ChimeraX commands (.cxc) that place a marker at each C-alpha (Angstrom):
marker #1 position -22.08,75.76,-34.63 radius 0.5
marker #1 position -21.20,72.34,-36.03 radius 0.5
marker #1 position -19.42,71.95,-39.36 radius 0.5
marker #1 position -20.76,69.37,-41.76 radius 0.5
marker #1 position -19.59,65.78,-41.48 radius 0.5
marker #1 position -17.44,65.37,-44.59 radius 0.5
marker #1 position -16.62,61.70,-44.43 radius 0.5
marker #1 position -18.49,58.95,-46.28 radius 0.5
marker #1 position -21.27,61.18,-47.49 radius 0.5
marker #1 position -22.88,61.90,-44.12 radius 0.5
marker #1 position -26.28,63.50,-44.06 radius 0.5
marker #1 position -25.20,65.88,-41.29 radius 0.5
marker #1 position -27.87,64.55,-38.97 radius 0.5
marker #1 position -27.12,66.86,-36.05 radius 0.5
marker #1 position -27.98,70.15,-37.69 radius 0.5
marker #1 position -24.68,70.76,-39.41 radius 0.5
marker #1 position -23.60,73.26,-42.03 radius 0.5
marker #1 position -21.95,73.40,-45.43 radius 0.5
marker #1 position -19.29,70.93,-46.40 radius 0.5
marker #1 position -15.75,71.83,-47.36 radius 0.5
marker #1 position -15.21,68.68,-49.40 radius 0.5
marker #1 position -15.41,64.90,-49.11 radius 0.5
marker #1 position -13.13,61.96,-49.05 radius 0.5
marker #1 position -13.34,61.83,-52.80 radius 0.5
marker #1 position -11.40,65.10,-52.98 radius 0.5
marker #1 position -8.54,63.86,-50.80 radius 0.5
marker #1 position -6.06,64.84,-53.46 radius 0.5
marker #1 position -6.60,68.56,-52.88 radius 0.5
marker #1 position -7.96,68.98,-49.38 radius 0.5
marker #1 position -4.90,67.77,-47.45 radius 0.5
marker #1 position -6.78,65.10,-45.49 radius 0.5
marker #1 position -4.22,62.46,-46.56 radius 0.5
marker #1 position -1.19,64.76,-46.24 radius 0.5
marker #1 position 0.11,62.61,-43.34 radius 0.5
marker #1 position -0.25,58.91,-44.20 radius 0.5
marker #1 position 0.41,57.98,-40.55 radius 0.5
marker #1 position -2.73,59.89,-39.63 radius 0.5
marker #1 position -5.58,58.78,-41.94 radius 0.5
marker #1 position -9.04,60.35,-41.47 radius 0.5
marker #1 position -11.81,58.61,-39.62 radius 0.5
marker #1 position -14.82,57.29,-41.50 radius 0.5
marker #1 position -18.15,58.22,-39.95 radius 0.5
marker #1 position -20.07,55.57,-41.95 radius 0.5
marker #1 position -17.86,52.74,-40.74 radius 0.5
marker #1 position -18.09,53.96,-37.15 radius 0.5
marker #1 position -21.89,54.14,-37.33 radius 0.5
marker #1 position -22.15,50.64,-38.72 radius 0.5
marker #1 position -19.93,49.34,-35.93 radius 0.5
marker #1 position -21.47,51.22,-33.02 radius 0.5
marker #1 position -25.11,52.17,-33.67 radius 0.5
marker #1 position -27.42,49.25,-33.06 radius 0.5
marker #1 position -30.96,48.63,-31.94 radius 0.5
marker #1 position -31.17,48.71,-28.14 radius 0.5
marker #1 position -27.66,50.06,-27.75 radius 0.5
marker #1 position -26.52,53.33,-26.21 radius 0.5
marker #1 position -25.00,54.98,-29.25 radius 0.5
marker #1 position -27.63,56.68,-31.40 radius 0.5
marker #1 position -25.46,58.44,-33.94 radius 0.5
marker #1 position -21.89,59.31,-34.85 radius 0.5
marker #1 position -20.78,62.41,-36.70 radius 0.5
marker #1 position -17.21,63.23,-37.73 radius 0.5
marker #1 position -16.30,66.80,-38.56 radius 0.5
marker #1 position -13.05,67.99,-40.07 radius 0.5
marker #1 position -12.47,70.91,-37.71 radius 0.5
marker #1 position -14.38,72.78,-35.03 radius 0.5
marker #1 position -13.70,74.93,-32.01 radius 0.5
marker #1 position -14.93,72.52,-29.31 radius 0.5
marker #1 position -16.94,69.33,-29.66 radius 0.5
marker #1 position -18.26,69.92,-26.14 radius 0.5
marker #1 position -19.53,73.39,-26.96 radius 0.5
marker #1 position -21.10,72.12,-30.21 radius 0.5
marker #1 position -22.83,69.19,-28.56 radius 0.5
marker #1 position -24.12,71.23,-25.62 radius 0.5
marker #1 position -25.66,73.63,-28.14 radius 0.5
marker #1 position -27.24,70.78,-30.10 radius 0.5
marker #1 position -28.62,69.23,-26.92 radius 0.5
marker #1 position -30.05,72.51,-25.69 radius 0.5
marker #1 position -31.71,72.99,-29.10 radius 0.5
marker #1 position -33.22,69.49,-28.96 radius 0.5
marker #1 position -31.19,68.35,-31.99 radius 0.5
marker #1 position -29.27,65.49,-30.40 radius 0.5
marker #1 position -30.47,62.37,-28.64 radius 0.5
marker #1 position -28.83,60.48,-25.85 radius 0.5
marker #1 position -25.90,58.49,-27.17 radius 0.5
marker #1 position -24.97,60.93,-29.92 radius 0.5
marker #1 position -21.20,61.07,-30.53 radius 0.5
marker #1 position -19.50,64.08,-32.11 radius 0.5
marker #1 position -15.91,63.59,-33.24 radius 0.5
marker #1 position -13.55,66.26,-34.60 radius 0.5
marker #1 position -10.39,65.56,-36.56 radius 0.5
marker #1 position -9.12,68.86,-35.23 radius 0.5
marker #1 position -10.18,71.19,-32.41 radius 0.5
marker #1 position -9.14,74.81,-32.55 radius 0.5
marker #1 position -10.51,75.80,-29.15 radius 0.5
marker #1 position -10.56,72.54,-27.20 radius 0.5
marker #1 position -10.90,72.95,-23.43 radius 0.5
marker #1 position -9.80,71.03,-20.41 radius 0.5
marker #1 position -10.59,71.58,-16.78 radius 0.5
marker #1 position -10.24,75.12,-15.42 radius 0.5
marker #1 position -10.63,76.43,-18.98 radius 0.5
marker #1 position -7.19,75.20,-20.00 radius 0.5
marker #1 position -6.58,74.92,-23.73 radius 0.5
marker #1 position -6.23,71.50,-25.37 radius 0.5
marker #1 position -4.41,71.70,-28.69 radius 0.5
marker #1 position -2.93,69.05,-30.99 radius 0.5
marker #1 position -2.22,68.61,-34.70 radius 0.5
marker #1 position -5.11,67.42,-36.88 radius 0.5
marker #1 position -5.79,63.69,-36.70 radius 0.5
marker #1 position -3.08,63.17,-34.08 radius 0.5
marker #1 position -5.59,62.09,-31.46 radius 0.5
marker #1 position -9.18,61.35,-30.60 radius 0.5
marker #1 position -11.21,64.44,-29.77 radius 0.5
marker #1 position -14.88,63.71,-29.19 radius 0.5
marker #1 position -17.91,64.35,-27.02 radius 0.5
marker #1 position -20.89,62.16,-26.08 radius 0.5
marker #1 position -24.37,63.10,-24.87 radius 0.5
marker #1 position -25.73,61.14,-21.86 radius 0.5
marker #1 position -29.08,61.44,-20.11 radius 0.5
marker #1 position -28.79,59.45,-16.90 radius 0.5
marker #1 position -32.51,59.21,-16.11 radius 0.5
marker #1 position -33.20,57.29,-12.94 radius 0.5
marker #1 position -29.88,58.26,-11.39 radius 0.5
marker #1 position -30.06,60.85,-8.62 radius 0.5
marker #1 position -28.36,64.09,-9.67 radius 0.5
marker #1 position -26.13,63.83,-6.58 radius 0.5
marker #1 position -24.46,60.85,-8.21 radius 0.5
marker #1 position -23.86,62.49,-11.59 radius 0.5
marker #1 position -20.47,63.61,-10.29 radius 0.5
marker #1 position -19.31,60.04,-10.85 radius 0.5
marker #1 position -19.67,60.38,-14.64 radius 0.5
marker #1 position -16.17,61.84,-15.28 radius 0.5
marker #1 position -14.63,59.11,-13.11 radius 0.5
marker #1 position -16.72,56.44,-14.85 radius 0.5
marker #1 position -15.51,57.79,-18.19 radius 0.5
marker #1 position -11.92,57.67,-17.00 radius 0.5
marker #1 position -12.30,53.99,-16.05 radius 0.5
marker #1 position -13.95,53.21,-19.40 radius 0.5
marker #1 position -11.30,55.05,-21.43 radius 0.5
marker #1 position -8.42,53.40,-19.56 radius 0.5
marker #1 position -10.03,49.97,-19.96 radius 0.5
marker #1 position -10.74,50.40,-23.67 radius 0.5
marker #1 position -7.26,51.71,-24.49 radius 0.5
marker #1 position -5.53,48.99,-22.48 radius 0.5
marker #1 position -7.34,46.40,-24.56 radius 0.5
marker #1 position -7.00,48.04,-27.97 radius 0.5
marker #1 position -3.64,49.79,-27.70 radius 0.5
marker #1 position -1.85,47.45,-25.31 radius 0.5
marker #1 position -0.72,50.38,-23.16 radius 0.5
marker #1 position -0.71,50.40,-19.38 radius 0.5
marker #1 position -2.73,53.40,-18.28 radius 0.5
marker #1 position -3.61,54.96,-14.95 radius 0.5
marker #1 position -5.88,57.73,-13.76 radius 0.5
marker #1 position -5.00,60.96,-12.00 radius 0.5
marker #1 position -7.92,62.22,-9.98 radius 0.5
marker #1 position -10.32,63.37,-11.18 radius 0.5
marker #1 position -10.03,63.04,-14.93 radius 0.5
marker #1 position -6.55,62.71,-16.43 radius 0.5
marker #1 position -5.26,59.64,-18.29 radius 0.5
marker #1 position -1.61,58.88,-17.55 radius 0.5
marker #1 position 0.90,56.75,-19.47 radius 0.5
marker #1 position 4.57,55.97,-18.93 radius 0.5
marker #1 position 7.08,57.38,-21.43 radius 0.5
marker #1 position 10.70,56.47,-20.76 radius 0.5
marker #1 position 9.84,55.72,-17.16 radius 0.5
marker #1 position 8.24,59.12,-16.62 radius 0.5
marker #1 position 4.56,59.70,-15.92 radius 0.5
marker #1 position 2.95,61.70,-18.71 radius 0.5
marker #1 position -0.60,62.96,-19.36 radius 0.5
marker #1 position -2.02,61.49,-22.55 radius 0.5
marker #1 position -5.69,62.36,-22.15 radius 0.5
marker #1 position -8.30,64.31,-20.30 radius 0.5
marker #1 position -12.05,64.38,-19.67 radius 0.5
marker #1 position -14.42,67.33,-19.27 radius 0.5
marker #1 position -18.08,66.96,-18.23 radius 0.5
marker #1 position -20.67,69.75,-18.68 radius 0.5
marker #1 position -24.38,69.94,-17.96 radius 0.5
marker #1 position -26.67,70.40,-20.94 radius 0.5
marker #1 position -30.03,71.55,-19.70 radius 0.5
marker #1 position -31.79,69.88,-16.82 radius 0.5
marker #1 position -31.50,66.25,-17.89 radius 0.5
marker #1 position -28.28,65.77,-19.81 radius 0.5
marker #1 position -24.51,65.73,-19.49 radius 0.5
marker #1 position -21.99,66.18,-22.28 radius 0.5
marker #1 position -18.68,64.46,-21.70 radius 0.5
marker #1 position -15.70,65.53,-23.79 radius 0.5
marker #1 position -12.71,63.25,-24.18 radius 0.5
marker #1 position -9.31,64.10,-25.61 radius 0.5
marker #1 position -6.63,61.46,-26.16 radius 0.5
marker #1 position -3.18,61.99,-27.70 radius 0.5
marker #1 position -2.64,59.03,-30.01 radius 0.5
marker #1 position 0.27,59.71,-32.41 radius 0.5
marker #1 position 1.60,62.95,-30.98 radius 0.5
marker #1 position 5.37,63.02,-31.48 radius 0.5
marker #1 position 7.95,64.28,-29.05 radius 0.5
marker #1 position 8.54,67.48,-31.02 radius 0.5
marker #1 position 4.78,68.15,-31.09 radius 0.5
marker #1 position 4.18,67.97,-27.33 radius 0.5
marker #1 position 2.65,71.18,-26.00 radius 0.5
marker #1 position 4.42,70.78,-22.64 radius 0.5
marker #1 position 7.15,68.37,-21.46 radius 0.5
marker #1 position 4.72,66.57,-19.16 radius 0.5
marker #1 position 2.43,65.57,-22.05 radius 0.5
marker #1 position 2.57,62.18,-23.71 radius 0.5
marker #1 position 0.80,60.03,-26.23 radius 0.5
marker #1 position -0.09,56.39,-26.83 radius 0.5
marker #1 position 2.57,56.16,-29.53 radius 0.5
marker #1 position 5.28,57.50,-27.22 radius 0.5
marker #1 position 4.15,55.02,-24.55 radius 0.5
marker #1 position 4.75,52.10,-26.95 radius 0.5
marker #1 position 1.20,51.35,-28.12 radius 0.5
marker #1 position 0.95,48.21,-30.22 radius 0.5
marker #1 position -1.66,49.93,-32.39 radius 0.5
marker #1 position -2.40,53.61,-33.14 radius 0.5
marker #1 position -5.21,53.21,-35.70 radius 0.5
marker #1 position -7.78,55.62,-34.27 radius 0.5
marker #1 position -10.81,53.75,-35.66 radius 0.5
marker #1 position -10.43,50.61,-33.49 radius 0.5
marker #1 position -9.27,52.74,-30.55 radius 0.5
marker #1 position -12.41,54.86,-30.71 radius 0.5
marker #1 position -14.62,51.82,-31.04 radius 0.5
marker #1 position -12.98,50.17,-28.05 radius 0.5
marker #1 position -13.36,53.28,-25.89 radius 0.5
marker #1 position -17.02,53.80,-26.81 radius 0.5
marker #1 position -17.90,50.15,-26.23 radius 0.5
marker #1 position -16.20,50.23,-22.84 radius 0.5
marker #1 position -18.02,53.46,-21.99 radius 0.5
marker #1 position -21.35,51.92,-22.96 radius 0.5
marker #1 position -20.73,48.87,-20.75 radius 0.5
marker #1 position -19.78,50.95,-17.71 radius 0.5
marker #1 position -22.58,53.49,-18.16 radius 0.5
marker #1 position -25.30,50.88,-18.58 radius 0.5
marker #1 position -24.05,48.98,-15.51 radius 0.5
marker #1 position -23.89,52.17,-13.42 radius 0.5
marker #1 position -27.32,53.40,-14.54 radius 0.5
marker #1 position -28.91,49.98,-13.86 radius 0.5
marker #1 position -28.15,50.36,-10.15 radius 0.5
marker #1 position -29.23,54.04,-10.04 radius 0.5
marker #1 position -25.64,55.26,-10.06 radius 0.5
marker #1 position -24.55,53.39,-6.95 radius 0.5
marker #1 position -20.74,53.41,-7.11 radius 0.5
marker #1 position -20.41,50.32,-4.90 radius 0.5
marker #1 position -23.02,48.09,-6.51 radius 0.5
marker #1 position -21.76,48.98,-9.99 radius 0.5
marker #1 position -18.17,48.22,-9.02 radius 0.5
marker #1 position -17.14,51.68,-10.13 radius 0.5
marker #1 position -15.71,52.94,-6.83 radius 0.5
marker #1 position -13.51,49.89,-6.39 radius 0.5
marker #1 position -12.32,49.85,-10.02 radius 0.5
marker #1 position -11.53,53.54,-10.08 radius 0.5
marker #1 position -9.52,53.27,-6.87 radius 0.5
marker #1 position -7.60,50.29,-8.21 radius 0.5
marker #1 position -6.49,52.27,-11.28 radius 0.5
marker #1 position -6.00,55.67,-9.63 radius 0.5
marker #1 position -2.36,56.76,-9.60 radius 0.5
marker #1 position -3.18,59.57,-7.13 radius 0.5
marker #1 position -4.03,57.28,-4.21 radius 0.5
marker #1 position -1.20,56.62,-1.79 radius 0.5
marker #1 position 0.72,59.71,-2.94 radius 0.5
marker #1 position 1.37,63.04,-1.33 radius 0.5
marker #1 position -0.47,65.70,-3.30 radius 0.5
marker #1 position -1.31,69.35,-3.22 radius 0.5
marker #1 position -4.93,70.24,-3.97 radius 0.5
marker #1 position -5.43,73.77,-5.31 radius 0.5
marker #1 position -8.95,74.64,-4.18 radius 0.5
marker #1 position -11.42,77.38,-5.12 radius 0.5
marker #1 position -10.81,80.61,-3.25 radius 0.5
marker #1 position -6.99,80.50,-3.57 radius 0.5
marker #1 position -6.74,77.82,-0.87 radius 0.5
marker #1 position -4.55,74.73,-1.04 radius 0.5
marker #1 position -4.29,71.56,1.00 radius 0.5
marker #1 position -1.32,69.18,1.16 radius 0.5
marker #1 position -1.76,65.61,2.31 radius 0.5
marker #1 position -1.70,61.94,1.42 radius 0.5
marker #1 position -4.48,60.83,-0.93 radius 0.5
marker #1 position -5.99,57.96,1.04 radius 0.5
marker #1 position -9.36,57.25,-0.62 radius 0.5
marker #1 position -12.05,58.16,-3.11 radius 0.5
marker #1 position -15.28,58.45,-1.14 radius 0.5
marker #1 position -18.84,57.55,-2.06 radius 0.5
marker #1 position -19.37,60.89,-3.69 radius 0.5
marker #1 position -16.29,60.55,-5.91 radius 0.5
marker #1 position -14.29,63.03,-3.83 radius 0.5
marker #1 position -10.60,62.61,-3.14 radius 0.5
marker #1 position -9.90,62.23,0.59 radius 0.5
marker #1 position -6.63,63.77,1.83 radius 0.5
marker #1 position -5.04,62.91,5.17 radius 0.5
marker #1 position -3.29,66.14,6.21 radius 0.5
marker #1 position -0.34,66.64,8.54 radius 0.5
marker #1 position -2.77,67.98,11.14 radius 0.5
marker #1 position -4.46,64.57,11.40 radius 0.5
marker #1 position -7.54,65.71,9.49 radius 0.5
marker #1 position -9.15,63.85,6.61 radius 0.5
marker #1 position -10.38,66.41,4.14 radius 0.5
marker #1 position -12.52,65.47,1.13 radius 0.5
marker #1 position -11.80,67.42,-2.05 radius 0.5
marker #1 position -14.63,67.64,-4.54 radius 0.5
marker #1 position -13.26,70.21,-6.93 radius 0.5
marker #1 position -9.81,71.53,-7.55 radius 0.5
marker #1 position -6.51,70.98,-9.30 radius 0.5
marker #1 position -4.37,68.16,-7.86 radius 0.5
marker #1 position -0.59,68.11,-8.19 radius 0.5
marker #1 position 1.37,64.93,-7.53 radius 0.5
marker #1 position 4.30,65.92,-5.32 radius 0.5
marker #1 position 7.67,64.23,-5.51 radius 0.5
marker #1 position 8.81,62.31,-2.46 radius 0.5
marker #1 position 11.04,64.40,-0.16 radius 0.5
marker link #1:1,2 radius 0.2
marker link #1:2,3 radius 0.2
marker link #1:3,4 radius 0.2
marker link #1:4,5 radius 0.2
marker link #1:5,6 radius 0.2
marker link #1:6,7 radius 0.2
marker link #1:7,8 radius 0.2
marker link #1:8,9 radius 0.2
marker link #1:9,10 radius 0.2
marker link #1:10,11 radius 0.2
marker link #1:11,12 radius 0.2
marker link #1:12,13 radius 0.2
marker link #1:13,14 radius 0.2
marker link #1:14,15 radius 0.2
marker link #1:15,16 radius 0.2
marker link #1:16,17 radius 0.2
marker link #1:17,18 radius 0.2
marker link #1:18,19 radius 0.2
marker link #1:19,20 radius 0.2
marker link #1:20,21 radius 0.2
marker link #1:21,22 radius 0.2
marker link #1:22,23 radius 0.2
marker link #1:23,24 radius 0.2
marker link #1:24,25 radius 0.2
marker link #1:25,26 radius 0.2
marker link #1:26,27 radius 0.2
marker link #1:27,28 radius 0.2
marker link #1:28,29 radius 0.2
marker link #1:29,30 radius 0.2
marker link #1:30,31 radius 0.2
marker link #1:31,32 radius 0.2
marker link #1:32,33 radius 0.2
marker link #1:33,34 radius 0.2
marker link #1:34,35 radius 0.2
marker link #1:35,36 radius 0.2
marker link #1:36,37 radius 0.2
marker link #1:37,38 radius 0.2
marker link #1:38,39 radius 0.2
marker link #1:39,40 radius 0.2
marker link #1:40,41 radius 0.2
marker link #1:41,42 radius 0.2
marker link #1:42,43 radius 0.2
marker link #1:43,44 radius 0.2
marker link #1:44,45 radius 0.2
marker link #1:45,46 radius 0.2
marker link #1:46,47 radius 0.2
marker link #1:47,48 radius 0.2
marker link #1:48,49 radius 0.2
marker link #1:49,50 radius 0.2
marker link #1:50,51 radius 0.2
marker link #1:51,52 radius 0.2
marker link #1:52,53 radius 0.2
marker link #1:53,54 radius 0.2
marker link #1:54,55 radius 0.2
marker link #1:55,56 radius 0.2
marker link #1:56,57 radius 0.2
marker link #1:57,58 radius 0.2
marker link #1:58,59 radius 0.2
marker link #1:59,60 radius 0.2
marker link #1:60,61 radius 0.2
marker link #1:61,62 radius 0.2
marker link #1:62,63 radius 0.2
marker link #1:63,64 radius 0.2
marker link #1:64,65 radius 0.2
marker link #1:65,66 radius 0.2
marker link #1:66,67 radius 0.2
marker link #1:67,68 radius 0.2
marker link #1:68,69 radius 0.2
marker link #1:69,70 radius 0.2
marker link #1:70,71 radius 0.2
marker link #1:71,72 radius 0.2
marker link #1:72,73 radius 0.2
marker link #1:73,74 radius 0.2
marker link #1:74,75 radius 0.2
marker link #1:75,76 radius 0.2
marker link #1:76,77 radius 0.2
marker link #1:77,78 radius 0.2
marker link #1:78,79 radius 0.2
marker link #1:79,80 radius 0.2
marker link #1:80,81 radius 0.2
marker link #1:81,82 radius 0.2
marker link #1:82,83 radius 0.2
marker link #1:83,84 radius 0.2
marker link #1:84,85 radius 0.2
marker link #1:85,86 radius 0.2
marker link #1:86,87 radius 0.2
marker link #1:87,88 radius 0.2
marker link #1:88,89 radius 0.2
marker link #1:89,90 radius 0.2
marker link #1:90,91 radius 0.2
marker link #1:91,92 radius 0.2
marker link #1:92,93 radius 0.2
marker link #1:93,94 radius 0.2
marker link #1:94,95 radius 0.2
marker link #1:95,96 radius 0.2
marker link #1:96,97 radius 0.2
marker link #1:97,98 radius 0.2
marker link #1:98,99 radius 0.2
marker link #1:99,100 radius 0.2
marker link #1:100,101 radius 0.2
marker link #1:101,102 radius 0.2
marker link #1:102,103 radius 0.2
marker link #1:103,104 radius 0.2
marker link #1:104,105 radius 0.2
marker link #1:105,106 radius 0.2
marker link #1:106,107 radius 0.2
marker link #1:107,108 radius 0.2
marker link #1:108,109 radius 0.2
marker link #1:109,110 radius 0.2
marker link #1:110,111 radius 0.2
marker link #1:111,112 radius 0.2
marker link #1:112,113 radius 0.2
marker link #1:113,114 radius 0.2
marker link #1:114,115 radius 0.2
marker link #1:115,116 radius 0.2
marker link #1:116,117 radius 0.2
marker link #1:117,118 radius 0.2
marker link #1:118,119 radius 0.2
marker link #1:119,120 radius 0.2
marker link #1:120,121 radius 0.2
marker link #1:121,122 radius 0.2
marker link #1:122,123 radius 0.2
marker link #1:123,124 radius 0.2
marker link #1:124,125 radius 0.2
marker link #1:125,126 radius 0.2
marker link #1:126,127 radius 0.2
marker link #1:127,128 radius 0.2
marker link #1:128,129 radius 0.2
marker link #1:129,130 radius 0.2
marker link #1:130,131 radius 0.2
marker link #1:131,132 radius 0.2
marker link #1:132,133 radius 0.2
marker link #1:133,134 radius 0.2
marker link #1:134,135 radius 0.2
marker link #1:135,136 radius 0.2
marker link #1:136,137 radius 0.2
marker link #1:137,138 radius 0.2
marker link #1:138,139 radius 0.2
marker link #1:139,140 radius 0.2
marker link #1:140,141 radius 0.2
marker link #1:141,142 radius 0.2
marker link #1:142,143 radius 0.2
marker link #1:143,144 radius 0.2
marker link #1:144,145 radius 0.2
marker link #1:145,146 radius 0.2
marker link #1:146,147 radius 0.2
marker link #1:147,148 radius 0.2
marker link #1:148,149 radius 0.2
marker link #1:149,150 radius 0.2
marker link #1:150,151 radius 0.2
marker link #1:151,152 radius 0.2
marker link #1:152,153 radius 0.2
marker link #1:153,154 radius 0.2
marker link #1:154,155 radius 0.2
marker link #1:155,156 radius 0.2
marker link #1:156,157 radius 0.2
marker link #1:157,158 radius 0.2
marker link #1:158,159 radius 0.2
marker link #1:159,160 radius 0.2
marker link #1:160,161 radius 0.2
marker link #1:161,162 radius 0.2
marker link #1:162,163 radius 0.2
marker link #1:163,164 radius 0.2
marker link #1:164,165 radius 0.2
marker link #1:165,166 radius 0.2
marker link #1:166,167 radius 0.2
marker link #1:167,168 radius 0.2
marker link #1:168,169 radius 0.2
marker link #1:169,170 radius 0.2
marker link #1:170,171 radius 0.2
marker link #1:171,172 radius 0.2
marker link #1:172,173 radius 0.2
marker link #1:173,174 radius 0.2
marker link #1:174,175 radius 0.2
marker link #1:175,176 radius 0.2
marker link #1:176,177 radius 0.2
marker link #1:177,178 radius 0.2
marker link #1:178,179 radius 0.2
marker link #1:179,180 radius 0.2
marker link #1:180,181 radius 0.2
marker link #1:181,182 radius 0.2
marker link #1:182,183 radius 0.2
marker link #1:183,184 radius 0.2
marker link #1:184,185 radius 0.2
marker link #1:185,186 radius 0.2
marker link #1:186,187 radius 0.2
marker link #1:187,188 radius 0.2
marker link #1:188,189 radius 0.2
marker link #1:189,190 radius 0.2
marker link #1:190,191 radius 0.2
marker link #1:191,192 radius 0.2
marker link #1:192,193 radius 0.2
marker link #1:193,194 radius 0.2
marker link #1:194,195 radius 0.2
marker link #1:195,196 radius 0.2
marker link #1:196,197 radius 0.2
marker link #1:197,198 radius 0.2
marker link #1:198,199 radius 0.2
marker link #1:199,200 radius 0.2
marker link #1:200,201 radius 0.2
marker link #1:201,202 radius 0.2
marker link #1:202,203 radius 0.2
marker link #1:203,204 radius 0.2
marker link #1:204,205 radius 0.2
marker link #1:205,206 radius 0.2
marker link #1:206,207 radius 0.2
marker link #1:207,208 radius 0.2
marker link #1:208,209 radius 0.2
marker link #1:209,210 radius 0.2
marker link #1:210,211 radius 0.2
marker link #1:211,212 radius 0.2
marker link #1:212,213 radius 0.2
marker link #1:213,214 radius 0.2
marker link #1:214,215 radius 0.2
marker link #1:215,216 radius 0.2
marker link #1:216,217 radius 0.2
marker link #1:217,218 radius 0.2
marker link #1:218,219 radius 0.2
marker link #1:219,220 radius 0.2
marker link #1:220,221 radius 0.2
marker link #1:221,222 radius 0.2
marker link #1:222,223 radius 0.2
marker link #1:223,224 radius 0.2
marker link #1:224,225 radius 0.2
marker link #1:225,226 radius 0.2
marker link #1:226,227 radius 0.2
marker link #1:227,228 radius 0.2
marker link #1:228,229 radius 0.2
marker link #1:229,230 radius 0.2
marker link #1:230,231 radius 0.2
marker link #1:231,232 radius 0.2
marker link #1:232,233 radius 0.2
marker link #1:233,234 radius 0.2
marker link #1:234,235 radius 0.2
marker link #1:235,236 radius 0.2
marker link #1:236,237 radius 0.2
marker link #1:237,238 radius 0.2
marker link #1:238,239 radius 0.2
marker link #1:239,240 radius 0.2
marker link #1:240,241 radius 0.2
marker link #1:241,242 radius 0.2
marker link #1:242,243 radius 0.2
marker link #1:243,244 radius 0.2
marker link #1:244,245 radius 0.2
marker link #1:245,246 radius 0.2
marker link #1:246,247 radius 0.2
marker link #1:247,248 radius 0.2
marker link #1:248,249 radius 0.2
marker link #1:249,250 radius 0.2
marker link #1:250,251 radius 0.2
marker link #1:251,252 radius 0.2
marker link #1:252,253 radius 0.2
marker link #1:253,254 radius 0.2
marker link #1:254,255 radius 0.2
marker link #1:255,256 radius 0.2
marker link #1:256,257 radius 0.2
marker link #1:257,258 radius 0.2
marker link #1:258,259 radius 0.2
marker link #1:259,260 radius 0.2
marker link #1:260,261 radius 0.2
marker link #1:261,262 radius 0.2
marker link #1:262,263 radius 0.2
marker link #1:263,264 radius 0.2
marker link #1:264,265 radius 0.2
marker link #1:265,266 radius 0.2
marker link #1:266,267 radius 0.2
marker link #1:267,268 radius 0.2
marker link #1:268,269 radius 0.2
marker link #1:269,270 radius 0.2
marker link #1:270,271 radius 0.2
marker link #1:271,272 radius 0.2
marker link #1:272,273 radius 0.2
marker link #1:273,274 radius 0.2
marker link #1:274,275 radius 0.2
marker link #1:275,276 radius 0.2
marker link #1:276,277 radius 0.2
marker link #1:277,278 radius 0.2
marker link #1:278,279 radius 0.2
marker link #1:279,280 radius 0.2
marker link #1:280,281 radius 0.2
marker link #1:281,282 radius 0.2
marker link #1:282,283 radius 0.2
marker link #1:283,284 radius 0.2
marker link #1:284,285 radius 0.2
marker link #1:285,286 radius 0.2
marker link #1:286,287 radius 0.2
marker link #1:287,288 radius 0.2
marker link #1:288,289 radius 0.2
marker link #1:289,290 radius 0.2
marker link #1:290,291 radius 0.2
marker link #1:291,292 radius 0.2
marker link #1:292,293 radius 0.2
marker link #1:293,294 radius 0.2
marker link #1:294,295 radius 0.2
marker link #1:295,296 radius 0.2
marker link #1:296,297 radius 0.2
marker link #1:297,298 radius 0.2
marker link #1:298,299 radius 0.2
marker link #1:299,300 radius 0.2
marker link #1:300,301 radius 0.2
marker link #1:301,302 radius 0.2
marker link #1:302,303 radius 0.2
marker link #1:303,304 radius 0.2
marker link #1:304,305 radius 0.2
marker link #1:305,306 radius 0.2
view
């Protein structure tokens, strides 16, 4: 279920429901209650991003929803969203990360959005690169627009430095939508303050010293970067070497070269040095037993040096 887009008089093109108000009623709907966190304008985003021959086919901004990923998967399965549709929420009440972890943040304190991709022509075996591709695109876009040094924790966390400490400022979740589509959800903490952090290891662009925290140009930069990487990757049938994706991801991956513990399905864990990201996007660990073990799914913990 997708709430109606209530910014700039949207037509609710993705099968949305009744509006709770518009920007014109800002005096009584609380949307301007925090002047440091102005609402996004769907119309302006569409004009900037949707163009003939481009990837992005539509942008909808909703005031609040449970999960943009769940909404967009439902729209895709119902045939109500085309490739390149972008669904943005000012607030998520049931946002999800990997392993069904909750992702919560105050309204308008971050970017919470999902995109629909249909990588036709790319073998399904290479679709596992999409979360890593998205990580590269997000890190690239934010570095340009926010002036913040970012790195990637395998497979899908965005890290920033706050007071010399490594903090998680964003995450990515990819889900299949039918036989031919993938929905990728992205959450980025933008203006989250220290007293709003859900856990001490969380961070935000603002806390990392971003030169700009206006979410509109940040979202545009991320989506343009994602379009560039996705088009390049799809043009070579998802080949991670020919597209430059494997090399670029490895260069920006904070996990490589560190000792980590991988919590694997089946209550098994492996400790080793992360030495590579292989051609399938898996993290390769060199264990103390002299074995190189690829990890394709699991939770990775960066261990402190002994």
